[in-house]
PAGUDREN-659886 format. One record per residue (C-alpha): x, y, z; residue in three letters. Coordinates in Angstrom, 1 decimal, padded with zeros to 4 digits. Example, Ala and Ser with C-alpha at 12.3 -4.5 7.8 and 13.67 -1.06 7.14 Angstrom:
# PAGUDREN-659886
<node><x>012.3</x><y>-004.5</y><z>007.8</z><r>ALA</r></node>
<node><x>013.7</x><y>-001.1</y><z>007.1</z><r>SER</r></node>
//
This chain:
# PAGUDREN-659886
<node><x>043.2</x><y>-064.8</y><z>096.1</z><r>UNK</r></node>
<node><x>045.6</x><y>-067.8</y><z>096.1</z><r>UNK</r></node>
<node><x>047.5</x><y>-068.7</y><z>099.2</z><r>UNK</r></node>
<node><x>051.1</x><y>-069.6</y><z>099.2</z><r>UNK</r></node>
<node><x>053.4</x><y>-070.4</y><z>102.1</z><r>UNK</r></node>
<node><x>056.9</x><y>-068.8</y><z>102.3</z><r>UNK</r></node>
<node><x>059.1</x><y>-071.0</y><z>104.5</z><r>UNK</r></node>
<node><x>061.6</x><y>-068.7</y><z>106.2</z><r>UNK</r></node>
<node><x>062.6</x><y>-067.4</y><z>109.6</z><r>UNK</r></node>
<node><x>064.7</x><y>-064.6</y><z>108.0</z><r>UNK</r></node>
<node><x>063.1</x><y>-061.2</y><z>108.2</z><r>UNK</r></node>
<node><x>065.2</x><y>-059.9</y><z>105.2</z><r>UNK</r></node>
<node><x>064.0</x><y>-062.9</y><z>103.1</z><r>UNK</r></node>
<node><x>060.4</x><y>-062.3</y><z>104.2</z><r>UNK</r></node>
<node><x>060.5</x><y>-058.7</y><z>103.0</z><r>UNK</r></node>
<node><x>062.2</x><y>-059.6</y><z>099.8</z><r>UNK</r></node>
<node><x>059.6</x><y>-062.3</y><z>099.0</z><r>UNK</r></node>
<node><x>056.7</x><y>-060.0</y><z>099.8</z><r>UNK</r></node>
<node><x>058.2</x><y>-057.3</y><z>097.5</z><r>UNK</r></node>
<node><x>059.0</x><y>-059.7</y><z>094.7</z><r>UNK</r></node>
<node><x>055.5</x><y>-061.3</y><z>094.7</z><r>UNK</r></node>
<node><x>053.5</x><y>-058.1</y><z>095.5</z><r>UNK</r></node>
<node><x>051.9</x><y>-057.9</y><z>092.0</z><r>UNK</r></node>
<node><x>050.8</x><y>-061.5</y><z>091.8</z><r>UNK</r></node>
<node><x>047.7</x><y>-061.1</y><z>094.0</z><r>UNK</r></node>
<node><x>048.8</x><y>-063.9</y><z>096.4</z><r>UNK</r></node>
<node><x>048.0</x><y>-064.3</y><z>100.1</z><r>UNK</r></node>
<node><x>051.6</x><y>-065.0</y><z>101.4</z><r>UNK</r></node>
<node><x>051.7</x><y>-066.8</y><z>104.7</z><r>UNK</r></node>
<node><x>055.0</x><y>-066.9</y><z>106.5</z><r>UNK</r></node>
<node><x>056.1</x><y>-070.2</y><z>108.1</z><r>UNK</r></node>
<node><x>059.1</x><y>-070.3</y><z>110.4</z><r>UNK</r></node>
<node><x>060.9</x><y>-073.6</y><z>109.6</z><r>UNK</r></node>
<node><x>062.3</x><y>-073.9</y><z>113.1</z><r>UNK</r></node>
<node><x>058.8</x><y>-073.9</y><z>114.6</z><r>UNK</r></node>
<node><x>057.9</x><y>-076.9</y><z>112.4</z><r>UNK</r></node>
<node><x>061.2</x><y>-078.9</y><z>112.9</z><r>UNK</r></node>
<node><x>062.4</x><y>-078.3</y><z>109.3</z><r>UNK</r></node>
<node><x>066.1</x><y>-079.0</y><z>109.3</z><r>UNK</r></node>
<node><x>068.5</x><y>-077.2</y><z>107.0</z><r>UNK</r></node>
<node><x>071.0</x><y>-079.8</y><z>105.6</z><r>UNK</r></node>
<node><x>074.6</x><y>-078.9</y><z>105.2</z><r>UNK</r></node>
<node><x>075.5</x><y>-079.4</y><z>101.5</z><r>UNK</r></node>
<node><x>077.7</x><y>-077.6</y><z>099.1</z><r>UNK</r></node>
<node><x>074.9</x><y>-077.0</y><z>096.6</z><r>UNK</r></node>
<node><x>072.2</x><y>-074.4</y><z>097.6</z><r>UNK</r></node>
<node><x>069.7</x><y>-076.1</y><z>095.2</z><r>UNK</r></node>
<node><x>070.0</x><y>-079.3</y><z>097.3</z><r>UNK</r></node>
<node><x>069.4</x><y>-077.4</y><z>100.5</z><r>UNK</r></node>
<node><x>066.4</x><y>-075.6</y><z>099.1</z><r>UNK</r></node>
<node><x>064.9</x><y>-078.8</y><z>097.7</z><r>UNK</r></node>
<node><x>065.4</x><y>-080.6</y><z>101.0</z><r>UNK</r></node>
<node><x>063.7</x><y>-077.8</y><z>103.0</z><r>UNK</r></node>
<node><x>060.9</x><y>-077.6</y><z>100.5</z><r>UNK</r></node>
<node><x>060.2</x><y>-081.4</y><z>100.7</z><r>UNK</r></node>
<node><x>060.2</x><y>-081.2</y><z>104.5</z><r>UNK</r></node>
<node><x>057.8</x><y>-078.3</y><z>104.4</z><r>UNK</r></node>
<node><x>055.5</x><y>-080.0</y><z>101.9</z><r>UNK</r></node>
<node><x>055.4</x><y>-083.1</y><z>104.0</z><r>UNK</r></node>
<node><x>054.0</x><y>-080.9</y><z>106.9</z><r>UNK</r></node>
<node><x>051.9</x><y>-078.4</y><z>105.0</z><r>UNK</r></node>
<node><x>050.7</x><y>-080.2</y><z>101.8</z><r>UNK</r></node>
<node><x>050.1</x><y>-076.7</y><z>100.4</z><r>UNK</r></node>
<node><x>051.9</x><y>-074.6</y><z>097.7</z><r>UNK</r></node>
<node><x>055.0</x><y>-073.1</y><z>099.1</z><r>UNK</r></node>
<node><x>058.3</x><y>-071.4</y><z>098.4</z><r>UNK</r></node>
<node><x>061.7</x><y>-071.9</y><z>100.0</z><r>UNK</r></node>
<node><x>064.8</x><y>-069.8</y><z>099.2</z><r>UNK</r></node>
<node><x>068.3</x><y>-070.6</y><z>100.0</z><r>UNK</r></node>
<node><x>071.5</x><y>-068.9</y><z>098.9</z><r>UNK</r></node>
<node><x>075.2</x><y>-068.7</y><z>099.3</z><r>UNK</r></node>
<node><x>077.9</x><y>-066.0</y><z>099.2</z><r>UNK</r></node>
<node><x>080.9</x><y>-066.9</y><z>097.1</z><r>UNK</r></node>
<node><x>084.3</x><y>-065.2</y><z>097.5</z><r>UNK</r></node>
<node><x>086.2</x><y>-065.9</y><z>094.2</z><r>UNK</r></node>
<node><x>089.6</x><y>-065.1</y><z>095.8</z><r>UNK</r></node>
<node><x>088.9</x><y>-067.9</y><z>098.4</z><r>UNK</r></node>
<node><x>087.8</x><y>-070.6</y><z>095.9</z><r>UNK</r></node>
<node><x>084.1</x><y>-069.6</y><z>096.3</z><r>UNK</r></node>
<node><x>084.2</x><y>-070.0</y><z>100.1</z><r>UNK</r></node>
<node><x>081.9</x><y>-070.1</y><z>102.0</z><r>UNK</r></node>
<node><x>079.3</x><y>-070.8</y><z>099.3</z><r>UNK</r></node>
<node><x>076.3</x><y>-072.9</y><z>100.5</z><r>UNK</r></node>
<node><x>077.8</x><y>-072.9</y><z>104.0</z><r>UNK</r></node>
<node><x>077.4</x><y>-069.1</y><z>104.3</z><r>UNK</r></node>
<node><x>075.0</x><y>-069.0</y><z>107.2</z><r>UNK</r></node>
<node><x>077.0</x><y>-071.0</y><z>109.7</z><r>UNK</r></node>
<node><x>080.3</x><y>-069.4</y><z>108.7</z><r>UNK</r></node>
<node><x>078.9</x><y>-065.9</y><z>108.8</z><r>UNK</r></node>
<node><x>077.3</x><y>-066.6</y><z>112.2</z><r>UNK</r></node>
<node><x>080.8</x><y>-067.7</y><z>113.4</z><r>UNK</r></node>
<node><x>083.0</x><y>-065.0</y><z>111.9</z><r>UNK</r></node>
<node><x>080.7</x><y>-062.1</y><z>111.5</z><r>UNK</r></node>
<node><x>081.2</x><y>-059.3</y><z>109.0</z><r>UNK</r></node>
<node><x>084.4</x><y>-058.0</y><z>110.7</z><r>UNK</r></node>
<node><x>085.8</x><y>-061.5</y><z>110.6</z><r>UNK</r></node>
<node><x>085.3</x><y>-061.7</y><z>106.8</z><r>UNK</r></node>
<node><x>086.9</x><y>-058.3</y><z>106.3</z><r>UNK</r></node>
<node><x>090.0</x><y>-059.6</y><z>108.2</z><r>UNK</r></node>
<node><x>089.9</x><y>-062.8</y><z>106.2</z><r>UNK</r></node>
<node><x>089.9</x><y>-060.9</y><z>103.0</z><r>UNK</r></node>
<node><x>092.9</x><y>-058.7</y><z>103.9</z><r>UNK</r></node>
<node><x>095.6</x><y>-059.2</y><z>101.3</z><r>UNK</r></node>
<node><x>093.3</x><y>-061.1</y><z>099.0</z><r>UNK</r></node>
<node><x>093.8</x><y>-059.6</y><z>095.5</z><r>UNK</r></node>
<node><x>090.8</x><y>-061.2</y><z>093.8</z><r>UNK</r></node>
<node><x>087.8</x><y>-059.4</y><z>095.5</z><r>UNK</r></node>
<node><x>085.2</x><y>-060.6</y><z>093.1</z><r>UNK</r></node>
<node><x>082.2</x><y>-062.3</y><z>094.7</z><r>UNK</r></node>
<node><x>078.7</x><y>-063.3</y><z>094.0</z><r>UNK</r></node>
<node><x>075.4</x><y>-064.3</y><z>095.7</z><r>UNK</r></node>
<node><x>073.8</x><y>-067.4</y><z>094.3</z><r>UNK</r></node>
<node><x>070.2</x><y>-067.9</y><z>095.2</z><r>UNK</r></node>
<node><x>067.8</x><y>-070.8</y><z>094.6</z><r>UNK</r></node>
<node><x>064.1</x><y>-070.5</y><z>095.0</z><r>UNK</r></node>
<node><x>062.1</x><y>-073.7</y><z>095.1</z><r>UNK</r></node>
<node><x>058.4</x><y>-073.5</y><z>094.4</z><r>UNK</r></node>
<node><x>056.3</x><y>-076.5</y><z>095.3</z><r>UNK</r></node>
<node><x>053.0</x><y>-076.5</y><z>093.5</z><r>UNK</r></node>
<node><x>049.6</x><y>-077.8</y><z>094.7</z><r>UNK</r></node>
<node><x>050.5</x><y>-081.3</y><z>093.4</z><r>UNK</r></node>
<node><x>053.7</x><y>-081.4</y><z>095.4</z><r>UNK</r></node>
<node><x>056.0</x><y>-080.9</y><z>092.3</z><r>UNK</r></node>
<node><x>059.2</x><y>-078.9</y><z>092.9</z><r>UNK</r></node>
<node><x>060.3</x><y>-076.2</y><z>090.5</z><r>UNK</r></node>
<node><x>063.7</x><y>-074.6</y><z>090.9</z><r>UNK</r></node>
<node><x>064.7</x><y>-071.0</y><z>089.9</z><r>UNK</r></node>
<node><x>068.3</x><y>-069.8</y><z>090.3</z><r>UNK</r></node>
<node><x>069.8</x><y>-066.4</y><z>090.2</z><r>UNK</r></node>
<node><x>073.3</x><y>-065.0</y><z>090.8</z><r>UNK</r></node>
<node><x>074.3</x><y>-061.4</y><z>091.6</z><r>UNK</r></node>
<node><x>077.9</x><y>-060.4</y><z>091.0</z><r>UNK</r></node>
<node><x>080.0</x><y>-057.8</y><z>092.6</z><r>UNK</r></node>
<node><x>083.1</x><y>-056.9</y><z>094.6</z><r>UNK</r></node>
<node><x>083.9</x><y>-057.6</y><z>098.3</z><r>UNK</r></node>
<node><x>084.3</x><y>-054.2</y><z>099.9</z><r>UNK</r></node>
<node><x>087.2</x><y>-053.5</y><z>102.3</z><r>UNK</r></node>
<node><x>084.8</x><y>-051.5</y><z>104.5</z><r>UNK</r></node>
<node><x>081.6</x><y>-052.5</y><z>106.2</z><r>UNK</r></node>
<node><x>078.5</x><y>-050.6</y><z>104.9</z><r>UNK</r></node>
<node><x>075.2</x><y>-049.9</y><z>106.6</z><r>UNK</r></node>
<node><x>072.7</x><y>-052.6</y><z>107.1</z><r>UNK</r></node>
<node><x>069.8</x><y>-052.6</y><z>104.6</z><r>UNK</r></node>
<node><x>066.3</x><y>-053.6</y><z>105.8</z><r>UNK</r></node>
<node><x>065.9</x><y>-056.2</y><z>103.1</z><r>UNK</r></node>
<node><x>069.3</x><y>-057.8</y><z>103.5</z><r>UNK</r></node>
<node><x>069.3</x><y>-061.4</y><z>104.3</z><r>UNK</r></node>
<node><x>072.5</x><y>-061.3</y><z>106.3</z><r>UNK</r></node>
<node><x>075.7</x><y>-059.3</y><z>107.0</z><r>UNK</r></node>
<node><x>077.2</x><y>-060.3</y><z>103.7</z><r>UNK</r></node>
<node><x>075.2</x><y>-057.5</y><z>102.0</z><r>UNK</r></node>
<node><x>077.2</x><y>-055.0</y><z>104.1</z><r>UNK</r></node>
<node><x>080.4</x><y>-055.8</y><z>102.2</z><r>UNK</r></node>
<node><x>078.9</x><y>-056.4</y><z>098.8</z><r>UNK</r></node>
<node><x>079.3</x><y>-053.8</y><z>096.0</z><r>UNK</r></node>
<node><x>077.1</x><y>-054.9</y><z>093.1</z><r>UNK</r></node>
<node><x>078.5</x><y>-054.8</y><z>089.5</z><r>UNK</r></node>
//
């Protein structure tokens, strides 16, 4: 069984990674980036953020690893908050976003995620995915595999 390190401190991401890779016969070891001094850069491109965290993790572990980063984009607010989702959601919370979106006609939104896999040779490989939907006017129930509060106001297409 091959070992791979998933660099995340987010329980929802951890569950999602384990589910997504369940059939690959991998020994997935979780690594909390904060415990290793891995810094998340503030950048408007989630791929740049994922690559930076992956490089930092590789410099420490020197083992195959994956890092995922994502952003929540509100089309009616010019794709805000995008790659800055975590600090903005931490500041405003889900209720703050519901208030912010009051009166906004274009409620289209999407999650953009980037997974960076670093192989045994230290080479990075990027995989991107977007999930489109509508921003709800009401807060839904938390889901165990959600990465953050944004999932509570996301209605998938």
